[in-house]
Structures are given as structure tokens and as C-alpha cells.
ROBA-955558 format. One record per residue (C-alpha): residue in one letter; x, y, z. Coordinates in Angstrom, 2 decimals. Last residue first. Layout:
N
NODE residuo      px      py      pz
NODE       A       X       Y       Z
...
This chain:
409
NODE residuo      px      py      pz
NODE       E   15.30    3.65   18.15
NODE       Q   11.29    3.92   17.28
NODE       V    8.94    0.62   16.71
NODE       P    6.12    1.80   15.20
NODE       E    2.88    2.24   17.31
NODE       P    0.23    3.86   15.21
NODE       K   -3.14    4.82   17.18
NODE       I   -5.98    2.66   16.15
NODE       V   -9.01    4.19   14.70
NODE       D  -12.16    3.02   16.06
NODE       D  -14.64   -0.23   16.41
NODE       S  -11.86   -2.43   15.08
NODE       E  -12.72   -4.75   11.97
NODE       W  -14.14   -8.13   11.27
NODE       V  -15.45  -10.14    8.66
NODE       V  -14.63   -7.66    5.82
NODE       A  -15.40   -9.03    2.51
NODE       I  -12.76   -9.56   -0.01
NODE       S  -14.23   -9.56   -3.75
NODE       G  -12.92  -12.33   -6.00
NODE       D  -16.30  -13.37   -7.23
NODE       E  -16.32  -16.54   -4.93
NODE       Q  -15.40  -14.52   -2.08
NODE       V  -11.96  -13.80   -0.53
NODE       Q  -12.37  -13.27    3.40
NODE       G  -11.29  -10.04    5.11
NODE       I   -9.84   -8.43    8.23
NODE       R   -9.86   -5.08    9.08
NODE       A   -7.70   -2.69   11.52
NODE       K   -8.66    0.85   11.45
NODE       C   -6.40    4.09   10.98
NODE       Y   -4.51    6.65   12.60
NODE       I   -1.69    7.40   10.32
NODE       H    2.20    7.36   10.86
NODE       H    4.01   10.59   11.11
NODE       T    5.60    9.27   14.49
NODE       N    4.90   12.11   16.97
NODE       P    2.30   14.10   14.81
NODE       D    0.14   11.16   14.17
NODE       V   -1.26   11.88   10.40
NODE       T   -5.15   11.45   10.71
NODE       I   -7.40    9.20    8.88
NODE       T  -10.96    9.50    8.24
NODE       G  -12.65    6.52    6.48
NODE       Q  -11.06    3.85    4.10
NODE       P  -12.22    6.02    0.80
NODE       A  -10.40    8.96    2.63
NODE       D  -11.78   11.82    4.56
NODE       F   -8.42   13.43    5.45
NODE       E   -6.75   14.48    8.63
NODE       L   -3.13   16.58    8.96
NODE       N   -2.38   16.24   12.85
NODE       D    1.35   17.20   11.68
NODE       F    1.61   16.74    8.13
NODE       N    2.34   20.33    7.81
NODE       A    5.70   19.98    9.73
NODE       L    6.94   17.78    7.01
NODE       I    6.07   20.34    4.52
NODE       N    7.63   23.23    5.99
NODE       E   10.82   21.42    6.84
NODE       T   10.94   20.19    3.17
NODE       T   10.51   24.14    1.88
NODE       L    7.38   25.14    0.02
NODE       D    7.37   28.58    1.30
NODE       D    4.81   30.07   -1.16
NODE       G    1.87   29.04    0.96
NODE       C    3.08   25.83    3.11
NODE       A   -0.53   24.98    3.78
NODE       E   -0.96   24.05    0.54
NODE       M    1.84   21.94    0.45
NODE       A    0.49   19.76    3.51
NODE       L   -2.93   19.49    1.60
NODE       A   -1.26   18.48   -1.35
NODE       L    0.81   15.95    0.56
NODE       L   -2.48   14.51    2.15
NODE       Y   -4.18   14.35   -1.04
NODE       V   -1.27   12.22   -3.01
NODE       S   -0.93    9.90   -0.03
NODE       D   -4.46    9.37    0.07
NODE       Y   -4.54    8.05   -3.42
NODE       S   -1.34    5.95   -2.61
NODE       A   -2.97    4.61    0.25
NODE       E   -5.76    3.44   -1.80
NODE       G   -3.75    1.65   -4.16
NODE       V   -1.85    0.29   -1.42
NODE       A   -5.33   -0.99    0.18
NODE       T   -5.99   -2.55   -3.24
NODE       V   -8.26   -1.52   -6.32
NODE       A   -9.02   -4.96   -8.18
NODE       A  -12.61   -4.24   -9.21
NODE       A  -11.61   -0.80  -10.13
NODE       K   -9.60   -2.56  -13.11
NODE       D  -12.36   -4.53  -14.36
NODE       E  -14.44   -1.27  -14.58
NODE       G  -11.85    0.52  -16.59
NODE       Y   -8.92    3.02  -16.00
NODE       A  -10.27    6.37  -15.53
NODE       E  -14.16    5.79  -15.26
NODE       G  -13.29    3.09  -12.99
NODE       Y  -11.18    4.96  -10.92
NODE       A  -13.63    7.76  -10.49
NODE       E  -16.42    5.25   -9.44
NODE       L  -14.00    3.40   -7.15
NODE       F  -13.37    6.54   -5.20
NODE       A  -17.11    8.01   -5.11
NODE       Q  -17.97    4.55   -3.87
NODE       N  -15.27    4.61   -1.37
NODE       E  -16.39    7.90    0.00
NODE       E  -20.02    7.37    0.08
NODE       T  -19.24    3.93    2.15
NODE       D  -19.84    0.16    1.51
NODE       L  -16.39   -0.94    1.89
NODE       S  -15.81   -3.88   -0.73
NODE       N  -12.59   -1.91   -1.77
NODE       F  -10.78   -3.42    1.25
NODE       Y   -8.59   -1.03    3.38
NODE       N   -7.02   -1.15    6.66
NODE       V   -5.29   -4.35    5.92
NODE       S   -5.55   -8.27    7.16
NODE       A   -6.30  -11.12    4.47
NODE       Y   -7.85  -14.20    4.74
NODE       T   -8.49  -17.12    2.19
NODE       G  -11.75  -18.80    1.52
NODE       V  -11.15  -18.24   -2.33
NODE       A   -7.80  -17.35   -3.56
NODE       A   -7.35  -20.58   -5.73
NODE       S  -10.75  -20.14   -7.03
NODE       G   -9.82  -16.81   -9.04
NODE       L   -6.20  -16.04   -8.69
NODE       A   -6.25  -12.83  -10.81
NODE       T   -9.25  -11.32   -8.79
NODE       S   -7.89  -12.27   -5.16
NODE       F   -4.26  -11.31   -6.44
NODE       S   -5.50   -7.34   -7.28
NODE       E   -7.73   -7.61   -4.74
NODE       D   -5.69   -7.86   -1.80
NODE       M   -3.41  -10.89   -0.47
NODE       I    0.13   -9.56    1.06
NODE       F   -1.40   -9.29    4.76
NODE       S   -1.53  -13.11    4.68
NODE       A   -3.95  -16.27    5.63
NODE       I   -3.79  -19.24    3.97
NODE       T   -6.35  -22.20    5.72
NODE       Y   -5.58  -25.77    5.80
NODE       Q   -7.00  -29.13    4.94
NODE       D   -9.61  -28.30    2.01
NODE       S   -6.92  -25.62    0.75
NODE       L   -4.30  -28.36    0.56
NODE       G   -5.55  -30.38   -2.35
NODE       A   -2.27  -29.96   -4.30
NODE       Q   -3.83  -27.60   -6.96
NODE       S   -5.02  -25.12   -4.37
NODE       F   -1.24  -25.00   -2.71
NODE       Q   -0.21  -25.01   -6.29
NODE       T   -2.28  -21.75   -7.35
NODE       Y   -1.45  -20.13   -3.91
NODE       F    2.26  -20.41   -4.37
NODE       A    2.49  -19.50   -7.84
NODE       T    0.43  -16.20   -7.19
NODE       G    2.51  -15.35   -4.15
NODE       S    6.00  -15.90   -5.85
NODE       D    4.71  -13.56   -9.08
NODE       G    4.38  -10.98   -6.65
NODE       N    5.41  -10.93   -3.05
NODE       L    5.18  -13.86   -0.66
NODE       N    3.43  -13.42    2.94
NODE       A    2.08  -16.61    3.91
NODE       Y    0.76  -17.35    7.27
NODE       I   -0.33  -21.16    6.50
NODE       V   -3.04  -21.21    9.45
NODE       C   -3.32  -25.30   10.39
NODE       G   -6.00  -27.57   11.30
NODE       E   -4.66  -31.17   12.02
NODE       D   -4.38  -34.35    9.68
NODE       G   -0.69  -33.51    9.26
NODE       C    0.65  -30.00    9.84
NODE       A    4.58  -30.68    9.33
NODE       D    4.18  -33.53    6.80
NODE       R    1.61  -31.28    4.45
NODE       I    3.63  -28.24    5.05
NODE       R    6.91  -30.11    3.87
NODE       A    5.24  -31.52    1.07
NODE       L    4.11  -28.15    0.17
NODE       I    7.54  -26.91    0.71
NODE       D    8.96  -29.50   -1.89
NODE       S    6.07  -28.66   -4.33
NODE       F    6.69  -24.95   -4.13
NODE       E    8.14  -23.87   -7.56
NODE       T    7.69  -20.02   -8.17
NODE       T   10.72  -18.83   -6.23
NODE       D   11.95  -15.36   -7.93
NODE       S   11.91  -13.73   -4.40
NODE       S   13.64  -16.10   -2.33
NODE       V   12.27  -18.09    0.19
NODE       L   11.82  -17.57    3.83
NODE       E   10.84  -20.08    6.46
NODE       N    9.03  -20.71    9.86
NODE       G    7.27  -23.98   10.59
NODE       I    5.07  -25.75   13.25
NODE       V    4.49  -22.33   15.16
NODE       T    2.61  -23.57   18.11
NODE       G   -0.17  -21.80   20.03
NODE       G   -0.11  -20.33   23.27
NODE       L   -1.18  -16.80   22.82
NODE       E    2.30  -15.66   23.54
NODE       E    3.62  -18.20   21.44
NODE       V    1.65  -17.03   18.42
NODE       L    2.27  -13.52   19.32
NODE       A    6.17  -14.20   19.18
NODE       Q    6.03  -15.91   15.87
NODE       A    3.77  -13.42   14.21
NODE       Q    6.23  -10.85   15.16
NODE       E    9.44  -12.88   13.85
NODE       N    7.26  -13.61   10.64
NODE       I    6.45  -10.20   10.26
NODE       A    9.86   -8.96   10.73
NODE       S   11.26  -11.53    7.92
NODE       A    8.58  -11.01    5.85
NODE       Y    9.37   -7.04    5.49
NODE       T   13.17   -7.12    5.48
NODE       T   12.79   -9.68    2.54
NODE       D   13.14  -13.19    1.84
NODE       T    9.77  -13.85    0.87
NODE       G    7.43  -15.57    3.28
NODE       I    6.20  -18.63    5.07
NODE       L    5.03  -19.08    8.41
NODE       Y    3.08  -22.57    9.42
NODE       F    0.96  -22.03   12.33
NODE       N   -0.86  -24.37   14.73
NODE       H   -3.86  -22.80   17.18
NODE       S   -6.28  -22.68   14.28
NODE       I   -8.99  -21.01   12.45
NODE       N  -11.60  -18.67   14.47
NODE       E   -9.41  -18.20   17.71
NODE       F   -5.77  -18.23   16.36
NODE       L   -6.84  -16.69   13.54
NODE       Y   -8.48  -13.57   15.37
NODE       P   -5.42  -13.58   17.45
NODE       V   -3.01  -13.40   14.69
NODE       F   -4.88  -10.66   12.45
NODE       Y   -5.60   -8.00   15.62
NODE       D   -1.83   -7.78   16.61
NODE       G   -0.69   -8.07   13.02
NODE       Q   -2.72   -5.41   11.80
NODE       Q   -2.84   -1.75   13.54
NODE       N    0.23   -2.86   15.72
NODE       P    1.87   -4.13   12.91
NODE       V    1.89   -0.69   10.86
NODE       A   -0.75    0.15    8.42
NODE       G   -0.13    2.53    5.32
NODE       T    0.10    6.04    4.97
NODE       Y    3.83    6.77    5.99
NODE       I    5.44    9.96    6.22
NODE       V    9.47    9.62    5.58
NODE       Y   11.98   12.43    6.21
NODE       D   12.20   11.38    9.84
NODE       N   12.58    7.94    9.04
NODE       P   11.02    4.90   10.69
NODE       T   13.33    2.39   12.43
NODE       E   10.62   -0.76   12.52
NODE       G    7.17   -0.59   11.39
NODE       E    6.89   -3.85    9.30
NODE       Y    5.18   -2.23    6.61
NODE       F    1.97   -1.30    5.23
NODE       T    2.54    0.62    1.97
NODE       P    2.07    4.18    1.00
NODE       Y    5.25    5.88    1.72
NODE       I    5.23    9.58    1.38
NODE       L    9.13   10.62    0.76
NODE       P   10.10   14.22    1.64
NODE       I   13.40   15.53    0.07
NODE       E   16.45   16.46    2.19
NODE       Y   18.80   16.11   -0.74
NODE       E   21.43   13.47    1.42
NODE       E   18.19   12.23    3.51
NODE       I   16.13   11.60    0.46
NODE       V   19.29    9.54   -1.03
NODE       P   19.66    7.71    2.16
NODE       E   16.03    6.66    2.44
NODE       I   15.73    5.15   -1.03
NODE       A   17.48    1.91   -0.39
NODE       V   15.13    1.40    2.56
NODE       R   11.98    2.05    0.53
NODE       A   12.91   -0.39   -1.95
NODE       A   13.76   -3.00    0.65
NODE       S   10.37   -2.08    2.19
NODE       T    8.56   -2.79   -1.07
NODE       Y    6.09   -0.58   -2.49
NODE       P    7.41    2.93   -3.56
NODE       G    6.35    5.28   -3.40
NODE       I    5.58    9.32   -3.47
NODE       I    8.10   11.86   -3.80
NODE       A    8.62   15.14   -2.90
NODE       Q    9.97   18.49   -4.42
NODE       V   11.02   17.15   -8.08
NODE       G   13.81   18.81   -9.53
NODE       D   13.66   16.61  -12.71
NODE       Q   17.36   16.03  -13.32
NODE       M   18.73   16.10   -9.79
NODE       I   15.67   15.01   -7.51
NODE       M   14.22   12.22  -10.22
NODE       E   17.72   11.03  -11.02
NODE       R   18.46   10.27   -7.14
NODE       V   14.74    8.62   -6.88
NODE       V   15.62    6.52  -10.26
NODE       S   18.91    5.27   -8.68
NODE       A   17.52    4.46   -5.03
NODE       A   14.83    2.54   -6.69
NODE       T   17.33    0.98   -8.86
NODE       D   19.01   -0.62   -6.25
NODE       A   15.99   -1.69   -4.72
NODE       D   14.52   -3.83   -7.73
NODE       S   11.09   -4.22   -8.66
NODE       S   11.40   -2.64  -11.69
NODE       Y   11.86    0.68  -10.58
NODE       D    9.76    2.41  -12.92
NODE       Q    9.79    5.97  -12.88
NODE       V    6.70    8.47  -12.99
NODE       V    7.51   12.53  -13.04
NODE       Y    4.51   14.44  -11.99
NODE       E    3.58   18.09  -12.56
NODE       I    0.84   19.55  -10.10
NODE       Q   -0.54   22.60  -11.09
NODE       K   -0.65   25.59   -8.97
NODE       G   -3.68   27.59   -8.06
NODE       G   -2.74   27.12   -4.26
NODE       I   -2.25   23.52   -5.09
NODE       G   -4.49   22.72   -8.01
NODE       G   -7.38   24.17   -9.17
NODE       A   -9.93   21.60   -8.97
NODE       A   -8.93   19.95  -12.28
NODE       N   -5.65   19.64  -11.03
NODE       I   -6.53   18.26   -7.66
NODE       E   -8.42   15.35   -9.64
NODE       D   -5.67   14.77  -11.91
NODE       I   -3.19   14.63   -9.28
NODE       A   -5.62   11.95   -7.52
NODE       L   -6.15    9.67  -10.42
NODE       E   -2.44    9.74  -10.91
NODE       A   -1.71    8.24   -7.46
NODE       A   -4.23    5.66   -7.83
NODE       N   -3.03    4.52  -11.15
NODE       V    0.46    4.25   -9.91
NODE       M   -0.62    2.24   -7.05
NODE       C   -2.74   -0.24   -9.00
NODE       E   -0.09   -0.97  -11.04
NODE       E    2.25   -1.49   -7.90
NODE       T    0.57   -4.78   -7.04
NODE       I    1.17   -6.64  -10.49
NODE       A    4.08   -4.80  -10.94
NODE       T    5.64   -6.73   -7.93
NODE       S    7.59   -9.20  -10.28
NODE       G    8.93   -7.00  -12.44
NODE       T    7.74   -4.14  -14.39
NODE       L    5.73   -0.70  -13.87
NODE       S    7.48   -0.80  -10.45
NODE       F    6.68    2.48   -8.46
NODE       V    8.33    5.68   -7.99
NODE       L    6.23    8.71   -8.49
NODE       G    7.75   11.98   -8.32
NODE       I    6.23   15.44   -7.45
NODE       K    6.40   19.04   -9.24
NODE       V    4.41   21.94   -8.18
NODE       T    3.61   24.35  -11.16
NODE       D    3.51   27.77  -12.48
NODE       G    4.08   27.00  -16.21
NODE       S    6.95   26.03  -17.84
NODE       A    6.10   22.18  -17.58
NODE       S    2.78   23.40  -18.88
NODE       A   -0.22   22.21  -17.34
NODE       G   -3.05   20.02  -18.58
NODE       S   -2.74   17.08  -16.64
NODE       S    0.90   17.55  -15.58
NODE       G    2.29   14.41  -16.83
NODE       S    5.62   12.58  -16.74
NODE       S    6.78    9.14  -17.93
NODE       S   10.04    7.08  -17.22
NODE       G   10.47    3.43  -18.22
NODE       G   13.33    4.17  -21.12
NODE       G   10.73    3.31  -23.92
NODE       D    8.08    6.04  -22.98
NODE       T    5.31    5.95  -20.33
NODE       S    2.38    7.62  -20.76
NODE       S    0.74   10.13  -18.28
NODE       C   -2.77   10.62  -17.20
NODE       G   -4.05   13.68  -18.56
NODE       A   -7.73   13.15  -18.10
NODE       F  -10.04   12.75  -15.26
NODE       A  -13.02   14.86  -16.38
NODE       A  -15.42   14.15  -13.73
NODE       A  -16.27   14.59   -9.78
NODE       A  -13.79   17.29   -9.37
NODE       L  -12.32   17.69   -5.87
NODE       S  -12.62   20.86   -3.89
NODE       L   -9.49   21.23   -1.58
NODE       V   -9.80   22.75    1.62
NODE       T   -6.81   24.75    3.20
NODE       A   -5.23   23.19    6.10
NODE       G   -5.84   23.24    9.93
NODE       A   -7.96   19.84    9.73
NODE       A   -8.19   18.06    6.47
NODE       L  -10.88   17.20    3.80
NODE       K  -14.27   17.18    5.51
NODE       G  -16.81   16.23    2.90
NODE       F  -15.43   14.24    0.31
NODE       L  -16.42   13.88   -3.65
NODE       K  -17.03   17.63   -4.22
NODE       K  -18.92   18.59   -6.85
NODE       M  -18.11   20.22  -10.25
């Protein structure tokens, strides 16, 4: 056994990590729910957590990596002795890319399975639907997705980037290096609506022009009319197509955009572009831009150890498609374990949430710290460009981690 990361936490007990023997991943039954304890009996001395991700539906292509990474972290922690000697037992629920279903399965996890904390989901709509449930039962949620950064919830720990760590750098980079013209398009969701609004304000502040701004339903897979509008609006000038489209809709847009020959004239940039899309899309993604706090091309010891472990558990092809939200899911498990470890035998929600304050973890993306005032993480901003092999090369990153600045009421 060896420790994969040097410094895991400040102010919390250090957990040793196993370098091998990643076993005990759960298997899904016909009802869309699964559970696993990585060798621990459900009747043993355990800590129980819930994982709520889409195993089916339009965003499953993105969330597969998230549930895999979360399970990998659980297996590592259990192999190293668990949380204060207690094994982590986990329950997985499929919310099928539907917000109402997310709320329903979270209630079931709490009422029937007795989970003490929940990790997930992916979409902002699902997170918002879950919030009344975790407030009612006072259960912490660790949310591993970059999001619009608006109205954070006291019961949620946020391990993804917010706009001041993402869009505030992405839009100026694109403005300076690609074009002063922007066409905004996104899925008609809480997230994309807010991101488009923020982008429009920033483009106009920089002196650029927003020549189009529209949202489409999440089941949209035919974009011929929109592509014609883009061509008409952008004309012969360069243009940034600021596209934040979820799941199958995003795949269809990139493919049809390339087939229409628009890649030679205009440049797609997106928060949602990641390694799961770039490896699946092939040539349709090459040359497009992304902005998140983690790309799996990062050449660090911590990231290489993480990807090696992920490859052993799920295959090298899956490791090549590990994404920022997958990495954040992995980080979420470790941060939760450290917060719970610091609770000792007093595993109340109040104690768990309090122990996230200033919690530090040497993550694959680099050292992250939980801001005690907002319960969001300090992280770097990074911009990447998709390469011929589907990898995303970092073309710019901030010199240091950036303080999170969510919009609080």
C-alpha cells in the first residue's frame, strides 16, 4: 500500500490511500438502484452515503464518469481502512436525467436507505429539485459540477467551479484570441440561461457584439435551422459560437456544425465540452475550446496516479475520457470522508458541514480548499483546446487558485 497524494487535509485526520486492489464496484439492478460496501457487510460498522447520477437518459454520457470516479474513491478509502475504521457503504440511484426523478430518488435514499450524505447530481435543474428534500431532512449534499453560481444552499458543498473561476476568464480569452462576435446557444436550463446572460454582459462590457442568443429544449437533436441562422448572422466574419448544450443535444450540434462546414469559419467554445464528448465526437470536436478547472491532460503526479487507478478499474479507454465533473466527484468523496473523519462519533449534519471549513485536498487538478464562507472551492481557471486525438490541451491557466464568488442573496 502506498499513499497516492502527499497532503490530504489541513485540520483533519490524514487518510492513507491504496494504490491497488480496486474492487467491489456496485452493480445495477433492474430498478436503476445499486449498492456496494467494498467488502463491508451492510450489518457491519459502516457509514452510508448516496450517489445520485444519471445512468440512463440524455446526460448519462457525462455522468457515467462521475459515478465511476465516486465509486473509485470509495473503494480506495475502504481499502485504506475507511472513515475512522468504518467502511463506507453506498447506494447508487439513477435519476435518468430528470429533475423530478432526482428529488424522488433522493427522498428514497434518505427514508429507506438511511444515507448520511449524498453526492451528485450533474444538472443544475436536478440540484435545485433536490434542495427542498435535503433541507427537509437536513442531509448534506456534495455537488460536483461547475454551475451558474447563484443562490447557494446552506446544505450543499460545491466542488465545481463558479463563473468567476470560469467565464470571467474564458470570454476575455476568446474575445482577444478568436473574435469580438459571439453567438450564444444553450439548452433551456437554469444553468445555460444564467451562463448566456453572464456571457452577454461580459461581451458587451468588453466592447464585443452578441449577434445571437437562444435556448433550445433538451431533446433537440436537429439543428439545421439554427445553423442557417448562425451562418446568416455571422456572415463572413469570424465568430465565437458559445455553445452550452447538454448530452445528446450537444453531440448532435457539434456533429452537424462540422458537417455543414462551419468549423472552417467559426469557432465553438463551451463549458460543457469535455473529454467524454471530445473522444466520442472525433474530428467534429477538434479545434474547439473548453473552460473548466481540470483537464485529464494535466501532467502532475497526482493526476497520473488518479488516471492509472481509474484505468485499472474501468479500462484505459474510459480513463482517456475522464472529465472535470468526474474528477470533482472523486474529490467530493475524499472531502466528505475527511469531514466525517473529523466528526469522530458525532456524525451530525451540523458537524459534517462545519468540518468542511478550510478543508484542503491534494486533488488530481491540484490543491483545492473549501472556502468557509461559501462552501465552494478555491481552484484554478483553465482553458483548453481539443486536439486531433481527442485530448484537451491546456492553452491557458491562472497563476494561482481563485477565490470562489458565488452570488449570494
